[in-house]
C-alpha positions as CSV (number, residue, x, y, z in Angstrom):
1,M,99.3,172.3,137.9
2,Q,101.2,175.2,136.7
3,R,103.6,173.9,133.9
4,I,107.1,175.3,133.5
5,H,108.4,175.1,129.6
6,S,111.0,178.0,129.6
7,I,113.2,179.8,132.2
8,A,114.8,183.2,132.1
9,V,117.7,183.3,134.3
10,L,119.1,186.8,135.4
11,G,122.5,186.8,136.1
12,A,125.3,184.8,134.3
13,G,127.8,184.5,137.1
14,A,129.1,181.1,138.7
15,M,126.0,180.1,139.9
16,G,123.8,181.6,137.2
17,A,125.3,180.0,134.2
18,Q,125.3,177.0,136.2
19,I,121.5,176.9,136.6
20,A,120.8,177.5,133.1
21,A,123.0,174.8,132.1
22,H,121.1,172.5,134.5
23,A,118.0,173.7,133.0
24,A,119.1,172.8,129.8
25,N,120.1,169.6,130.7
26,A,116.7,169.0,131.7
27,G,115.4,169.8,128.3
28,I,114.1,173.3,129.3
29,S,114.3,176.4,127.0
30,V,116.6,179.0,128.9
31,L,117.4,182.6,128.2
32,L,120.5,183.7,130.1
33,L,120.7,187.6,130.8
34,D,123.3,189.7,132.1
35,L,124.4,193.3,132.2
36,D,124.7,193.0,128.3
37,A,124.8,189.8,125.9
38,A,128.6,190.0,125.8
39,T,128.8,189.6,129.5
40,A,126.0,186.5,129.7
41,R,127.9,185.2,126.4
42,E,131.3,185.3,128.6
43,G,129.6,183.6,131.6
44,L,128.0,180.9,129.1
45,K,131.6,180.3,127.9
46,R,133.0,180.1,131.4
47,A,130.7,177.8,132.3
48,R,131.2,175.3,129.3
49,K,135.1,175.5,130.5
50,L,134.2,174.1,134.2
51,R,135.2,170.7,135.4
52,P,133.2,168.9,136.4
53,D,131.1,169.8,133.4
54,P,127.7,171.5,134.4
55,F,126.5,170.2,130.7
56,F,125.2,166.6,130.1
57,T,126.7,167.0,126.6
58,P,128.4,169.5,124.7
59,E,125.2,170.1,122.6
60,T,123.2,170.8,125.7
61,A,124.4,174.4,125.7
62,R,122.5,175.1,122.3
63,R,119.3,175.3,124.7
64,I,120.4,178.3,126.0
65,A,120.1,181.8,124.4
66,V,121.7,184.8,125.8
67,G,121.0,188.5,126.1
68,G,121.4,191.7,128.2
69,F,119.3,193.5,130.8
70,D,119.9,196.6,128.4
71,T,118.2,195.4,125.5
72,D,116.6,191.8,126.2
73,L,115.1,191.8,129.6
74,E,111.4,192.5,128.1
75,R,111.8,188.8,126.6
76,A,112.4,187.1,130.2
77,G,108.8,188.4,130.9
78,E,107.5,185.8,128.4
79,H,109.2,182.9,130.4
80,D,107.4,180.8,132.8
81,W,110.0,180.8,135.7
82,I,112.2,184.2,136.1
83,L,115.1,183.4,138.2
84,E,117.2,186.0,139.7
85,A,120.9,185.2,140.3
86,V,122.8,188.2,140.3
87,V,125.5,189.4,143.4
88,E,124.3,188.8,146.6
89,R,123.2,192.5,147.6
90,L,120.1,193.5,148.8
91,D,119.8,196.5,147.0
92,V,121.0,195.2,143.6
93,K,118.6,192.6,143.7
94,R,115.7,194.6,144.7
95,E,116.1,197.2,141.7
96,L,116.5,194.3,139.0
97,L,113.1,192.8,140.4
98,A,111.5,196.3,140.2
99,R,112.6,196.4,136.7
100,V,111.0,192.7,136.1
101,E,107.7,193.4,137.9
102,P,105.9,195.4,134.9
103,L,107.2,193.3,132.3
104,R,106.4,189.5,134.0
105,A,103.5,187.4,132.2
106,A,100.6,187.1,134.6
107,H,101.3,183.4,135.5
108,A,105.3,183.8,135.5
109,I,107.0,182.9,138.7
110,V,109.6,184.7,140.0
111,S,112.2,183.6,142.1
112,S,115.6,184.3,143.7
113,N,118.7,182.4,144.1
114,T,119.8,184.0,147.2
115,S,121.7,182.2,149.6
116,G,120.8,184.1,152.8
117,I,119.2,187.4,152.3
118,P,115.6,187.1,153.4
119,V,113.3,185.8,150.8
120,A,110.3,188.7,151.7
121,S,112.4,191.2,152.2
122,L,113.6,191.1,148.5
123,A,109.8,191.5,147.3
124,E,109.4,194.5,149.8
125,G,107.7,197.1,147.4
126,R,106.3,194.5,144.8
127,G,102.7,194.4,144.0
128,E,100.2,191.6,145.6
129,A,100.4,189.5,142.2
130,F,104.1,189.5,142.1
131,R,104.6,188.7,145.6
132,R,101.9,185.6,145.2
133,H,104.4,184.4,142.3
134,W,107.2,185.0,144.6
135,L,109.6,182.8,146.1
136,G,113.2,181.7,146.9
137,T,114.7,179.0,145.0
138,H,118.2,178.1,146.6
139,F,120.5,175.9,144.5
140,F,123.7,174.4,145.5
141,N,126.8,174.6,144.0
142,P,127.4,173.1,141.6
143,P,124.0,172.8,140.6
144,R,124.2,169.7,138.6
145,Y,126.0,167.3,140.9
146,L,124.5,168.7,144.3
147,P,120.9,167.5,144.9
148,L,119.6,170.0,147.2
149,L,117.5,172.9,146.4
150,E,115.7,174.9,149.0
151,V,112.4,176.3,148.3
152,I,111.4,179.4,150.2
153,P,107.9,180.5,150.3
154,T,106.7,183.7,151.7
155,A,103.4,184.4,153.8
156,D,102.3,185.9,150.4
157,T,103.2,183.0,148.3
158,D,100.5,181.4,146.5
159,S,100.4,177.3,147.8
160,A,99.7,175.9,144.3
161,L,102.4,177.7,143.1
162,L,104.4,176.5,145.8
163,D,103.5,172.9,145.4
164,A,104.5,173.3,141.1
165,M,107.7,174.7,142.0
166,V,108.3,171.5,144.4
167,K,107.0,169.2,141.7
168,F,109.1,170.8,139.0
169,G,112.5,170.8,141.2
170,D,111.8,167.2,142.1
171,H,110.4,165.6,138.5
172,A,111.9,167.9,135.8
173,L,115.2,169.1,137.5
174,G,115.9,166.1,139.6
175,K,116.3,167.8,142.6
176,G,116.1,166.8,146.4
177,V,113.8,169.6,147.4
178,V,113.4,171.0,151.0
179,V,110.9,173.5,151.7
180,A,112.5,175.7,154.1
181,K,112.0,179.1,156.3
182,D,112.6,182.4,155.5
183,T,115.3,182.6,158.0
184,P,118.9,183.5,157.8
185,N,121.1,181.3,155.6
186,F,117.8,178.6,155.6
187,I,118.8,175.1,156.4
188,G,122.1,174.1,154.8
189,N,124.0,176.6,155.0
190,R,123.1,177.4,158.6
191,I,124.0,174.2,160.2
192,G,126.8,173.3,157.6
193,M,128.5,176.9,158.7
194,F,128.3,176.1,162.3
195,G,130.1,172.8,161.7
196,V,132.6,174.1,159.8
197,A,133.1,177.2,162.3
198,R,133.6,174.4,164.7
199,I,136.5,172.7,162.7
200,L,138.2,175.7,162.0
201,E,138.6,176.3,165.9
202,Q,140.1,172.9,166.1
203,L,142.6,173.7,163.2
204,A,143.4,177.2,164.5
205,G,144.3,175.6,168.0
206,G,147.2,173.9,166.5
207,A,146.5,170.4,167.5
208,Y,145.6,168.8,164.0
209,T,147.3,169.6,160.7
210,I,144.9,170.1,157.7
211,E,145.6,166.6,156.2
212,E,144.6,164.9,160.0
213,V,141.1,167.2,159.8
214,D,140.5,166.0,156.1
215,A,141.5,162.6,157.2
216,M,138.8,162.6,160.1
217,T,136.0,164.8,157.9
218,G,136.1,162.8,154.9
219,P,134.4,159.3,154.0
220,V,135.0,157.7,157.0
221,I,132.2,159.7,158.8
222,G,130.3,159.5,155.7
223,R,131.4,162.7,154.4
224,P,132.4,163.4,150.6
225,R,135.8,162.7,149.8
226,S,136.7,166.6,149.7
227,A,136.4,166.6,153.5
228,T,136.5,169.8,154.8
229,F,139.6,172.0,153.2
230,R,139.2,170.5,149.6
231,T,135.5,171.3,149.7
232,L,136.4,175.0,151.0
233,D,139.1,175.3,148.3
234,I,136.5,174.5,145.7
235,A,133.9,176.7,147.2
236,G,135.9,179.5,147.6
237,L,136.9,181.1,150.7
238,D,135.7,184.6,149.9
239,I,132.1,182.9,149.8
240,L,132.9,181.2,153.2
241,A,133.4,184.6,154.7
242,H,130.5,186.3,152.8
243,V,128.2,183.6,154.4
244,A,129.7,184.0,157.9
245,A,129.2,187.8,157.7
246,N,125.8,187.4,156.4
247,L,124.9,185.4,159.4
248,A,126.8,187.8,161.7
249,E,124.7,190.6,160.3
250,R,121.1,189.0,160.7
251,L,121.2,186.7,163.7
252,E,119.7,188.3,166.7
253,N,121.5,186.6,169.3
254,A,125.0,187.8,170.2
255,D,126.3,184.4,171.5
256,E,124.8,182.7,168.2
257,R,126.7,185.6,166.2
258,A,129.8,184.5,167.9
259,A,129.6,181.1,167.2
260,F,129.7,182.1,163.6
261,A,132.6,183.9,164.0
262,L,135.9,183.1,162.0
263,P,139.4,182.9,163.3
264,P,141.8,185.2,161.9
265,L,143.4,182.5,159.9
266,V,140.7,183.1,157.3
267,A,141.0,186.6,157.3
268,G,144.4,186.4,156.6
269,M,144.0,184.0,153.8
270,V,141.6,186.3,152.0
271,E,143.7,189.2,152.4
272,R,146.3,187.2,150.8
273,G,144.0,186.4,147.9
274,W,144.6,182.4,149.1
275,I,140.8,182.0,148.7
276,G,141.0,178.5,146.9
277,S,141.3,176.8,143.8
278,K,139.9,179.7,141.6
279,A,143.0,181.6,142.9
280,G,145.3,179.1,142.7
281,G,145.3,178.0,146.2
282,G,143.9,177.9,149.4
283,F,144.4,175.4,152.3
284,Y,146.0,173.4,149.4
285,R,148.0,174.4,146.4
286,K,149.2,172.7,143.6
287,Q,152.8,173.4,142.6
288,K,154.5,172.4,139.2
289,T,157.5,170.1,139.7
290,G,160.2,168.6,137.3
291,D,158.6,165.6,136.8
292,G,154.7,166.7,137.1
293,S,153.5,168.5,139.9
294,A,152.7,168.2,143.6
295,I,150.4,169.3,146.1
296,L,151.3,171.3,148.9
297,T,149.3,172.4,152.3
298,L,149.1,175.4,154.0
299,D,150.8,175.2,157.7
300,P,148.8,177.7,159.8
301,G,151.0,178.6,161.9
302,T,154.0,179.8,159.7
303,M,151.4,181.0,156.8
304,D,153.7,179.1,154.4
305,Y,153.2,175.8,152.1
306,R,154.7,172.8,152.9
307,A,154.8,169.4,151.5
308,R,151.8,167.3,152.3
309,R,152.1,164.5,155.0
310,S,150.2,161.4,155.4
311,P,148.2,161.6,158.9
312,R,149.0,159.0,161.3
313,L,145.7,158.2,162.8
314,P,145.2,154.5,163.7
315,A,141.5,154.7,164.9
316,L,140.5,155.7,161.4
317,D,142.2,152.4,159.9
318,A,140.5,150.2,162.0
319,A,136.8,152.3,161.7
320,A,137.2,152.0,157.9
321,A,136.4,147.9,158.2
322,I,133.1,148.5,159.8
323,D,130.6,149.1,157.1
324,D,127.6,150.3,159.1
325,H,128.3,154.1,158.8
326,G,126.2,154.7,162.4
327,E,128.4,152.2,164.1
328,R,131.6,153.5,162.4
329,I,131.1,157.0,163.4
330,R,130.0,155.9,167.0
331,T,132.9,153.9,167.6
332,L,135.4,156.9,166.6
333,F,133.2,159.6,168.6
334,E,133.6,157.0,171.7
335,G,137.3,156.5,171.0
336,R,139.9,157.8,173.8
337,D,142.4,159.2,171.3
338,R,143.1,162.4,169.0
339,V,139.8,161.2,166.4
340,G,137.5,161.0,169.2
341,E,138.6,164.1,171.0
342,F,138.2,165.9,167.8
343,L,135.0,164.5,166.7
344,R,133.3,165.2,170.3
345,A,134.5,168.8,170.2
346,T,133.3,169.6,166.6
347,L,130.4,167.2,165.7
348,A,128.4,167.2,169.2
349,P,128.2,171.0,169.4
350,T,127.0,170.9,165.8
351,L,124.1,168.1,166.2
352,V,123.1,170.1,169.5
353,Y,122.9,173.3,167.5
354,A,120.9,171.6,164.6
355,A,118.5,170.3,167.2
356,E,118.1,173.8,168.8
357,V,117.4,175.7,165.6
358,A,115.8,173.0,163.5
359,P,112.0,174.5,164.7
360,Q,113.1,178.0,163.5
361,I,114.5,177.0,160.2
362,A,113.0,173.7,158.8
363,H,109.1,172.2,159.2
364,T,110.3,168.6,159.7
365,I,113.5,167.1,161.2
366,D,113.4,164.8,158.1
367,D,114.0,168.1,155.9
368,V,117.2,168.9,158.2
369,D,118.4,165.4,157.7
370,R,117.6,165.6,153.8
371,A,119.4,169.2,153.6
372,M,122.5,168.1,155.0
373,R,122.5,164.9,152.9
374,W,121.5,166.6,149.5
375,G,123.5,169.6,150.1
376,F,126.5,168.6,151.9
377,G,127.1,164.8,151.5
378,W,126.8,163.8,154.5
379,E,125.5,159.7,154.5
380,L,123.5,160.7,158.0
381,G,122.0,163.5,158.9
382,P,122.0,165.6,162.0
383,F,119.0,163.4,163.6
384,E,120.3,160.5,162.2
385,L,123.6,160.8,163.9
386,W,121.6,161.8,167.2
387,D,120.2,158.1,166.8
388,A,123.3,156.3,165.9
389,I,125.9,158.0,168.5
390,G,123.3,158.2,171.5
391,V,121.5,161.1,173.0
392,D,123.3,160.6,176.2
393,R,126.9,160.3,174.4
394,V,126.3,163.6,172.7
395,L,125.2,165.4,175.4
396,E,128.1,164.8,177.5
397,A,130.4,165.3,174.9
398,A,128.9,169.0,174.2
399,G,128.7,169.3,178.3
400,R,124.9,169.3,178.3
401,T,122.6,167.4,180.9
402,D,119.3,168.7,178.9
403,P,118.7,167.6,175.6
404,P,117.2,170.3,173.4
405,A,113.1,170.4,173.2
406,I,112.8,168.8,169.6
407,V,115.2,165.7,170.9
408,R,113.2,165.4,174.2
409,A,109.9,165.3,172.1
410,V,111.3,162.9,169.6
411,Q,112.5,160.6,172.5
412,H,109.2,160.5,173.6
413,S,107.4,160.1,170.5
414,A,106.1,156.7,168.7
415,P,108.9,155.1,166.5
416,P,106.8,155.8,163.6
417,A,106.4,159.3,164.2
418,A,110.1,159.7,165.0
419,G,111.5,160.6,161.6
420,S,108.9,163.0,160.4
421,V,108.0,165.3,163.4
422,R,106.4,168.4,162.6
423,F,107.2,171.9,164.2
424,R,104.0,173.6,163.0
425,E,101.2,172.9,160.5
426,G,102.2,174.4,157.3
427,R,101.5,174.7,153.5
428,I,104.1,171.8,152.6
429,P,103.8,169.6,149.9
430,P,103.5,166.2,151.4
431,R,106.6,163.7,150.6
432,A,105.9,161.6,147.7
433,P,105.2,157.8,147.9
434,D,107.1,157.0,144.9
435,L,110.8,157.7,146.2
436,Q,113.0,155.1,146.9
437,I,110.6,152.1,146.4
438,L,113.4,149.4,146.9
439,H,114.2,150.7,150.6
440,R,110.4,150.7,151.4
441,A,109.7,147.3,149.9
442,K,112.5,145.8,151.8
443,E,111.0,147.4,154.9
444,R,107.5,145.8,154.2
445,R,108.7,142.4,153.5
446,P,111.7,140.3,153.3
447,P,113.8,139.2,150.4
448,V,112.4,136.6,147.9
449,R,115.9,135.2,148.0
450,R,119.3,136.4,148.9
451,N,122.9,135.8,149.1
452,A,126.0,137.5,149.9
453,G,126.4,139.7,146.6
454,A,122.4,140.0,145.7
455,S,118.8,139.7,146.6
456,L,115.5,139.6,144.8
457,V,112.7,141.9,146.3
458,D,109.1,141.7,145.7
459,L,108.8,145.7,144.5
460,G,104.9,145.3,144.4
461,D,102.1,145.2,141.5
462,G,103.8,142.0,140.1
463,V,107.3,143.6,139.7
464,L,110.2,141.6,141.1
465,G,113.7,143.8,141.7
466,L,116.8,142.1,141.4
467,E,119.7,144.2,143.7
468,F,123.3,144.0,143.7
469,H,125.0,144.7,147.1
470,S,128.4,143.9,147.2
471,K,131.3,146.0,147.4
472,M,131.1,148.4,144.4
473,N,128.3,146.0,143.2
474,A,131.3,144.0,141.6
475,I,130.1,141.1,139.5
476,G,131.1,137.6,141.0
477,G,129.5,134.2,141.5
478,D,126.9,135.0,144.0
479,T,125.8,137.9,141.5
480,V,125.3,135.6,138.7
481,A,123.4,132.9,140.5
482,M,121.0,135.6,141.5
483,M,120.8,136.7,137.9
484,N,119.7,133.2,137.1
485,A,117.4,132.9,140.0
486,G,116.0,136.2,139.4
487,V,114.8,135.1,135.8
488,E,113.4,132.1,136.8
489,E,111.4,133.6,140.1
490,A,110.1,136.2,137.8
491,S,109.2,134.0,134.7
492,R,107.3,131.8,137.3
493,N,105.6,134.3,139.7
494,F,105.9,138.1,138.5
495,D,105.0,139.9,135.5
496,A,108.3,141.9,135.2
497,L,112.0,142.1,136.5
498,V,113.9,145.2,137.3
499,I,117.5,145.4,137.8
500,G,118.6,148.3,140.3
501,N,119.6,149.4,143.7
502,D,120.2,152.5,145.7
503,A,124.0,152.4,145.8
504,P,126.3,154.9,144.4
505,A,127.4,152.4,141.6
506,F,124.7,150.2,139.6
507,S,128.1,147.9,139.3
508,A,131.6,148.8,139.0
509,G,132.2,145.4,136.4
510,A,133.6,141.8,137.2
511,N,135.3,140.9,140.7
512,L,139.0,141.4,139.2
513,M,140.5,140.3,142.2
514,L,139.4,137.0,141.5
515,L,139.8,136.7,138.2
516,L,143.6,137.7,138.7
517,L,143.9,135.1,141.5
518,E,142.6,132.4,139.0
519,A,145.1,133.6,136.2
520,Q,148.0,133.5,138.3
521,E,147.2,129.9,139.4
522,E,146.5,129.1,135.6
523,N,143.0,127.9,136.5
524,W,141.9,128.3,132.7
525,D,139.1,126.0,132.9
526,E,137.8,127.8,136.2
527,I,137.9,131.2,134.1
528,D,136.2,129.7,131.2
529,L,133.5,128.3,133.3
530,M,133.1,131.7,134.8
531,V,132.8,133.6,131.5
532,R,130.7,131.1,130.0
533,T,128.2,131.5,133.4
534,F,128.2,134.7,133.0
535,Q,127.4,135.0,129.2
536,S,124.6,132.5,129.8
537,A,123.4,134.8,132.7
538,V,123.2,138.0,130.8
539,L,121.6,136.2,127.8
540,G,118.9,135.2,130.3
541,L,118.0,138.4,131.0
542,R,117.7,139.0,127.1
543,Y,115.4,136.2,126.4
544,A,113.6,136.1,129.7
545,A,110.0,134.9,129.5
546,V,108.8,138.5,131.3
547,P,110.2,141.7,130.5
548,V,113.7,142.6,132.0
549,V,114.0,146.6,132.7
550,A,117.7,147.5,133.8
551,A,117.8,151.0,136.0
552,P,121.6,152.2,136.0
553,A,122.7,154.9,138.3
554,G,126.4,155.9,138.8
555,L,129.0,153.8,137.7
556,A,127.9,151.0,134.8
557,L,131.2,149.6,134.0
558,G,132.6,146.4,132.2
559,G,130.0,143.7,133.2
560,G,127.8,146.2,134.9
561,C,127.5,147.8,131.3
562,E,127.0,144.5,129.6
563,I,123.9,143.6,131.9
564,V,122.3,147.3,131.1
565,L,123.2,146.7,127.6
566,H,120.7,143.7,127.7
567,G,117.8,145.0,129.4
568,D,114.5,145.0,127.0
569,R,114.4,148.6,128.0
570,V,116.9,150.6,130.2
571,Q,115.3,153.4,132.5
572,A,118.8,155.4,133.5
573,A,119.7,157.9,136.0
574,A,120.6,161.1,134.5
575,E,124.1,160.9,136.5
576,T,125.0,157.5,134.7
577,Y,128.6,156.8,133.8
578,M,128.3,153.8,131.5
579,G,131.1,151.9,129.3
580,Q,133.0,148.8,128.3
581,V,136.6,149.7,130.0
582,E,137.8,146.3,129.9
583,V,141.0,147.3,127.7
584,G,142.4,149.3,130.7
585,A,142.4,145.8,132.5
586,G,144.1,144.3,129.2
587,L,140.8,142.5,128.6
588,I,138.1,142.9,126.1
589,P,134.6,142.6,127.0
590,A,133.3,139.0,127.2
591,G,130.2,139.2,129.1
592,C,128.0,139.8,125.8
593,G,129.2,143.4,125.5
594,T,131.3,143.0,122.4
595,K,128.8,141.0,120.6
596,E,126.0,143.3,121.6
597,L,127.6,146.4,120.5
598,L,128.6,144.9,117.3
599,V,124.7,144.0,116.8
600,R,123.7,147.5,117.5
601,F,126.0,149.5,115.5
602,T,125.6,147.4,112.4
603,A,122.1,147.4,112.8
604,C,122.3,151.1,111.9
605,V,124.0,150.1,108.5
606,P,121.3,151.5,106.0
607,A,120.1,148.5,103.8
608,G,122.1,147.6,100.4
609,A,124.9,150.2,101.7
610,A,128.2,149.2,100.4
611,D,130.4,149.6,103.6
612,P,129.3,148.7,107.0
613,L,132.9,150.0,108.2
614,P,132.1,153.0,109.8
615,C,129.2,151.7,111.7
616,I,131.6,148.8,112.9
617,Q,134.4,151.3,113.7
618,Q,132.0,153.0,116.1
619,A,131.9,149.8,117.9
620,F,135.6,149.5,117.8
621,E,136.3,153.0,119.1
622,L,134.0,152.3,122.0
623,I,135.6,149.4,123.4
624,G,139.1,149.8,122.1
625,F,139.5,153.8,123.8
626,G,137.3,152.3,127.0
627,K,134.9,155.6,126.3
628,V,132.7,156.1,129.5
629,S,129.7,158.2,129.4
630,T,129.8,161.4,131.5
631,S,125.9,161.2,131.6
632,A,122.9,159.3,130.3
633,A,122.4,161.8,127.6
634,D,126.2,161.0,126.9
635,A,125.4,157.5,126.7
636,R,123.0,158.0,124.2
637,R,125.2,159.8,122.2
638,L,127.8,157.2,122.0
639,G,125.0,154.8,121.2
640,L,125.0,152.5,124.9
641,L,121.3,153.7,125.1
642,R,118.8,153.3,122.6
643,D,116.1,155.7,121.8
644,T,113.6,153.7,123.3
645,D,115.6,154.2,126.6
646,A,114.6,156.7,128.9
647,V,116.1,158.7,131.6
648,T,115.1,159.8,135.2
649,M,116.5,163.4,136.3
650,N,115.8,162.4,140.0
651,R,117.6,159.5,141.5
652,E,115.4,158.8,144.2
653,R,112.6,158.1,141.4
654,L,114.7,155.8,139.4
655,L,113.2,152.5,140.5
656,A,109.7,153.9,140.5
657,D,110.0,154.9,137.1
658,A,111.7,151.4,136.0
659,K,108.7,149.7,137.7
660,S,106.4,151.7,135.6
661,A,108.2,150.9,132.6
662,A,108.5,147.3,133.4
663,L,104.6,147.1,133.8
664,E,104.1,148.7,130.7
665,L,105.6,146.3,128.7
666,A,104.5,143.6,130.5
667,R,100.8,145.2,130.0
668,A,101.3,145.7,126.1
669,G,101.7,141.7,125.7
670,Y,105.5,141.4,126.1
671,Q,106.9,138.5,124.1
672,P,110.7,137.8,124.3
673,P,112.7,138.2,121.2
674,A,113.7,135.6,118.8
675,R,117.3,134.8,118.9
676,R,119.9,136.0,116.9
677,N,121.5,133.6,114.1
678,V,121.6,136.0,111.3
679,I,124.4,138.5,112.6
680,P,126.1,140.6,109.6
681,V,130.0,140.5,109.9
682,G,132.5,141.8,107.8
683,G,135.2,139.1,107.4
684,A,138.8,140.0,106.3
685,G,138.0,143.3,104.8
686,V,136.9,144.5,107.9
687,R,139.3,143.5,110.0
688,A,142.5,144.5,107.8
689,A,140.8,147.9,108.0
690,L,140.4,148.0,111.6
691,D,144.0,146.6,111.9
692,L,145.3,149.1,109.7
693,G,144.1,152.3,111.9
694,V,145.8,150.0,115.0
695,H,149.1,149.9,112.8
696,I,148.8,153.8,111.9
697,A,148.0,154.7,115.8
698,W,150.9,152.4,117.0
699,R,153.7,154.0,114.3
700,G,152.6,157.3,115.3
701,G,153.2,156.6,119.2
702,H,149.6,157.1,120.4
703,I,149.1,153.4,121.6
704,S,151.7,150.7,123.3
705,D,152.7,147.5,121.8
706,Y,150.2,146.0,124.2
707,D,147.4,148.5,123.2
708,A,147.8,147.2,119.5
709,H,147.7,143.6,120.5
710,L,144.4,144.5,122.3
711,G,143.3,146.4,119.4
712,R,144.0,143.3,117.0
713,T,142.1,140.9,119.2
714,L,139.3,143.2,119.2
715,S,139.1,143.3,115.3
716,R,139.0,139.8,115.2
717,I,135.8,139.5,117.0
718,L,134.2,142.4,115.3
719,A,134.9,140.9,112.0
720,G,133.5,137.5,113.1
721,G,136.8,135.4,113.3
722,D,139.0,134.4,110.6
723,L,136.6,134.7,107.7
724,P,137.7,135.4,104.1
725,H,134.5,137.7,103.2
726,A,131.6,139.4,104.7
727,T,129.0,136.9,105.6
728,T,126.4,136.4,108.5
729,V,127.3,134.2,112.1
730,S,125.2,133.5,115.1
731,E,125.3,135.4,118.5
732,Q,126.9,132.3,119.9
733,R,129.7,132.2,117.4
734,L,130.4,135.7,118.6
735,L,130.3,134.8,122.2
736,D,132.5,132.0,121.5
737,L,135.0,134.2,120.0
738,E,134.7,137.0,123.0
739,R,135.2,134.3,125.6
740,E,138.4,132.5,123.6
741,A,140.1,136.1,123.2
742,F,139.3,136.7,127.0
743,L,141.0,133.5,128.0
744,S,144.1,134.4,126.1
745,L,144.6,137.4,127.3
746,C,144.3,136.3,131.2
747,G,147.1,134.3,130.4
748,E,149.8,137.4,129.0
749,P,151.8,138.6,131.7
750,K,150.8,142.2,130.3
751,T,147.4,141.6,131.1
752,Q,148.0,140.7,134.6
753,E,150.1,143.6,135.3
754,R,147.0,145.7,134.2
755,I,144.4,144.0,136.3
756,A,147.0,144.6,139.5
757,H,147.5,148.2,138.5
758,V,143.7,148.6,138.5
759,L,143.1,146.9,141.6
760,K,145.7,149.0,143.6
761,T,145.3,152.2,142.2
762,G,141.9,152.4,140.5
763,K,143.2,153.6,137.4
764,P,144.2,152.0,133.9
765,L,147.3,150.9,133.0
766,R,149.2,151.5,129.2
767,N,151.8,149.3,129.5
């Protein structure tokens, strides 16, 4: 298979620079070119200032070299993949590709990041060898965070090259790759734009406010929190207008073109320069006030900004209690209220349109669903929504009596084929079997054990999976019980244990509501038992008879982080946000986390070193500042991941990679580590130094009185307790110190205030 070790990105605009950043995230050597080196350098500089950050770590940008078309285009020809990402104009792109052709190495792949220009037309006039190595690669913005990569081959594209690009996008870049047909705006933007046009129609009709529409098109129907209008502000209304214009130019059917026409409201906003966040405002605008800032909302009727209004839609509050996405959407869709009317007017025609155009734009209905999930953040794709709502309900709402042909075909197919109907035979690489192995395992056989908080799942090949499934995968008694059961079951009947799940969060930490209730009732013995039990379960993972691999993805905070820290190996998703955040809730890590970070950081002290304080200081700051990694790479930089731990770019491959890592350890003759009873601590000297730093921060007004109290509590543990000098202590001694401190803090009113604030707002309190 063709290997890609280096990429040249032609164009350092918003997309080009971010694609270069993500390639650098994947460890690829990147050359970023623009008209001249100064322009490319400025594009890279802008990318480094973007939030959310396109780079895993600040150091990642060092993998990118810059240059100009005027002096460095020949260097681009030496790279394995040449990716064009200049302005979305056919003439400009063709002219640049003509310059690239004679410089291209014989093996080099050339692609365009066009969002809608026909890929085949871009290569017109190029030679046969160029066209065999040519295809479209459409990244969604922002490339680091949106998984979708649409790969668009032409009739001339070499099939082996297509296969190589799909695998590279999947494995190396971590993308959800969909092979699309070379049609206007491909899959995601074609369907997504149609849906947006229907929503804008409803807004322009005056029946709904912007806040109401966003409330109805956000998480309650399985869409991102940014919903419709916040998303459009982020993307830019100029981009929206460009996509609509491209469709109007390239679609052949007049009725279809009319369906993509945007209401005058959008043109008016573009004329005024109200194109979104990058221009200071769009549908929403931030305005400075005397005590900070306020978010204003556009009133489409007056074209003035006004104060935000909280929408009053009782159906949304009632539906929020329904956990199942499909059932929740169906309930709202059927409602005889304003929410139901809105969804029937917008969602039904979108689903019908998706079904009608699917055979033109995609190779399978799975690809349509994946494109909308990965590119637009939908929990359920269009065909999954047909299933969830019901064909008859969708047709009735759309004013149709006959279903689109593909819906009719799926209805009449056997259930196993319903999710993978092909519209025609093609050269499409098959879907890999090692994706989403947890889901597949649960389809094959029932759980080994299960309770409300977690399950044990047979992952096959002698590997047991421990899956958390409470809300945000918070750790409570059920979770801890299943941790213990998992170690016992794996030690008796399996070769290895993998801890992971398919949820957005590995674990957001302990069940703070339960803890607060116990603290308010002064049930100190119960809290003591909770902490002891969790410590024991975490240590059980560390000293299990079989290898334990933790597979975090998304949030791994507090107790979730402590579980990860005690795996024999960690296989982390690239997007892992990990840290000990207990200080924000007025606590310190007491599930072996403080102990483990002390052990890890003191292990780096060179033999014979006179001063271990700098290493201990790292552990203190990591816990005391509640630092959370911005990626798995950042977690490694912070010391939360070790050199022996690994990272998976594609979230859907995470558990398969973790399973492979667990089997590797098992087959190598795994032996559990010896218990640690000789851990060096600094005693009074280290404690005094740490306390001095706390005092200086307090005197400088950087921390509150209670922050200082927490800092001194933490320094006592990291020093080994009330010891007069440096010595060694056992692991259990440090765990006792953790637990004692935790119990003491639970009795403090300010800690209880912090816990209550976190539960209410999701944010830490510095009281």
